[in-house]
C-alpha positions as CSV (number, residue, x, y, z in Angstrom):
1,Q,100.8,129.8,110.7
2,K,99.9,128.1,113.9
3,I,101.5,124.7,114.7
4,V,98.7,122.4,115.9
5,K,100.8,119.3,116.8
6,S,104.5,118.7,117.5
7,C,105.3,115.1,117.1
8,H,108.0,113.6,119.2
9,S,107.2,109.9,119.1
10,A,107.9,107.3,116.4
11,V,104.3,107.1,115.4
12,D,103.4,110.7,114.9
13,W,104.1,111.7,111.3
14,P,102.0,112.1,108.1
15,E,99.9,109.2,106.9
16,G,100.9,107.4,103.7
17,R,99.8,109.2,100.6
18,T,100.1,109.6,96.9
19,S,99.6,112.5,94.5
20,H,100.8,115.0,97.2
21,A,103.2,118.0,96.8
22,S,106.4,118.6,98.7
23,A,109.3,121.0,98.9
24,V,112.5,121.8,100.8
25,I,112.8,125.0,102.6
26,N,116.2,126.4,103.7
27,T,116.4,129.4,105.9
28,I,119.5,131.3,107.3
29,S,119.4,132.7,110.8
30,S,121.0,136.0,111.9
31,N,124.1,134.0,113.0
32,E,124.3,132.5,109.4
33,K,123.1,129.0,110.6
34,V,121.3,127.1,107.8
35,T,118.1,125.3,108.9
36,S,116.4,122.9,106.5
37,H,112.8,121.7,106.5
38,F,110.8,119.5,104.3
39,I,107.1,120.2,103.8
40,V,104.4,117.8,102.6
41,M,100.8,118.8,101.8
42,G,97.6,117.2,100.5
43,G,97.4,114.2,98.3
44,R,95.2,111.1,98.3
45,D,95.0,108.3,100.9
46,Y,95.1,104.7,99.9
47,N,91.3,104.7,99.3
48,G,91.8,107.6,96.8
49,D,90.2,110.2,99.0
50,P,91.7,113.7,99.3
51,I,93.9,114.4,102.3
52,S,93.6,117.8,103.9
53,D,96.7,118.3,106.0
54,C,100.1,119.9,105.9
55,W,103.2,118.6,107.7
56,I,106.7,120.0,108.0
57,I,109.8,118.2,109.4
58,D,112.8,120.0,110.8
59,L,115.6,118.0,109.2
60,S,118.1,118.8,111.9
61,K,115.9,117.5,114.7
62,L,113.9,115.0,112.8
63,I,110.7,116.2,114.4
64,W,107.4,116.5,112.4
65,Y,105.0,119.4,113.0
66,Q,101.4,119.5,111.7
67,I,100.5,123.0,110.3
68,N,97.0,124.3,110.6
69,L,96.0,125.6,107.1
70,P,92.5,125.9,105.6
71,D,91.1,123.0,103.5
72,S,90.9,125.4,100.6
73,V,94.7,125.2,100.5
74,T,95.4,121.7,101.6
75,K,92.6,119.4,100.4
76,R,93.9,118.8,96.9
77,F,96.0,116.3,94.9
78,N,98.1,116.3,91.8
79,H,99.2,119.8,92.6
80,S,102.5,121.6,92.6
81,M,104.4,123.3,95.4
82,S,107.4,125.7,95.1
83,T,109.3,127.9,97.4
84,Y,110.2,131.6,96.8
85,Y,112.9,133.1,98.9
86,I,112.1,136.7,99.9
87,S,115.0,137.0,102.3
88,K,117.3,134.7,104.3
89,S,114.6,134.1,106.9
90,C,111.4,134.6,104.9
91,V,110.2,132.0,102.4
92,W,106.9,131.9,100.6
93,I,105.3,128.5,99.8
94,I,103.4,128.6,96.6
95,V,100.8,126.0,95.8
96,T,99.2,125.8,92.3
97,G,96.9,123.5,90.4
98,G,95.6,120.1,91.3
99,Y,92.2,118.7,91.9
100,K,89.9,119.0,94.9
101,E,87.6,116.1,94.2
102,Y,88.1,112.6,92.9
103,N,85.5,111.3,90.5
104,R,85.3,107.6,90.7
């Protein structure tokens, strides 16, 4: 997917949220170096409104990146996220369930 923002300052990271999904992704490069990432997607803001974004942090560099995904994937809350390892360098992120709207 296309990275839309690389965040290098202390104020560029995901907004506070609740009811989001997250997962750890570990990949192994051709020289057997393990790289770890943490991904956060969706949820609700402090007003209870759905958030439609996806962020990933490189845990070795501590840099956040915003990932451009369609709202049909990201704009949800109370959902689950898992990772499925296809190979050392290919990981699927699986998102299931959740709600798209909040009835007040």
